[in-house]
C-alpha positions in Angstrom: 144.1 73.3 -54.6 145.5 76.6 -53.4 148.8 77.8 -54.8 151.7 77.7 -52.4 154.2 80.5 -52.2 157.7 79.1 -52.3 160.4 81.3 -50.7 163.8 80.7 -49.2 162.6 82.1 -45.9 159.3 82.9 -44.1 157.7 86.1 -45.2 157.6 88.7 -42.4 154.6 88.5 -40.1 151.7 90.9 -40.6 150.3 91.6 -37.1 146.9 92.6 -38.5 146.4 89.4 -40.4 148.7 86.7 -39.0 148.0 86.8 -35.3 144.7 84.9 -34.7 143.0 84.2 -31.4 142.2 80.6 -30.8 138.4 81.2 -30.8 138.7 82.9 -34.2 140.9 80.0 -35.5 138.3 77.5 -34.4 135.5 79.2 -36.3 137.5 80.2 -39.4 140.2 77.4 -39.6 139.7 76.7 -43.3 139.9 80.4 -44.2 143.1 80.8 -42.0 144.7 77.8 -43.6 143.9 79.0 -47.1 145.4 82.4 -46.3 148.5 80.7 -44.8 149.1 78.7 -47.9 148.5 81.6 -50.3 150.6 84.1 -48.4 153.5 81.9 -47.3 153.4 83.7 -43.9 153.2 81.8 -40.6 150.1 82.2 -38.5 150.4 82.8 -34.7 147.5 81.4 -32.7 147.0 83.1 -29.4 145.3 81.8 -26.2 144.4 84.3 -23.5 146.3 87.0 -25.4 149.6 85.1 -25.5 151.2 83.2 -28.3 150.2 79.5 -28.0 151.2 78.0 -31.4 152.7 78.9 -34.8 151.3 77.4 -38.0 153.4 77.0 -41.1 152.8 75.3 -44.4 154.0 71.7 -44.6 156.6 72.6 -47.2 158.0 75.4 -44.9 158.1 72.9 -42.0 160.1 70.5 -44.1 162.5 73.3 -45.2 163.0 74.3 -41.5 163.7 70.7 -40.5 166.2 70.3 -43.3 167.9 73.6 -42.3 168.1 72.4 -38.7 169.7 69.2 -39.8 172.3 71.1 -41.8 173.1 73.4 -39.0 173.5 70.5 -36.6 175.8 68.7 -39.0 178.0 71.8 -39.4 178.1 72.2 -35.6 179.1 68.5 -35.3 181.9 69.0 -37.8 183.2 72.1 -36.1 183.1 70.2 -32.8 185.2 67.4 -34.4 187.7 70.0 -35.6 188.0 71.6 -32.2 188.4 68.1 -30.6 191.1 67.1 -33.1 188.9 64.4 -34.7 190.1 65.1 -38.2 191.9 63.3 -41.0 194.4 65.0 -43.2 193.6 64.9 -47.0 196.7 62.9 -47.7 195.8 60.2 -45.1 192.3 60.0 -46.4 193.4 59.6 -50.0 196.0 56.9 -49.0 193.5 54.9 -46.9 192.2 52.6 -49.7 195.7 51.8 -50.8 196.6 50.8 -47.2 193.7 48.4 -47.2 194.8 46.8 -50.5 192.5 48.8 -52.8 193.1 51.5 -55.3 191.6 54.9 -54.5 188.6 55.9 -56.6 189.1 58.9 -58.9 
């Protein structure tokens, strides 16, 4: 199995190697996929000279999805603060006692 390059972000695109016309991708798909996994760089597939798709390794896709979820959660938290939907630390710590339970420490 090909070795996968693990990086915290996608390696910059190399125009001469990473932009592939659809016809070339059809005939050389296995080679393009091996290069993608070895380099860690995304591959842009063009159709009629325009970008049509971007291929990334599955691990990179997972990382991008996780990053997107984190950004969405932070945005949601910031929106809660802006809307006043917050709980003071003191109120949060006292909540178990108000329900008849001792707070966990």
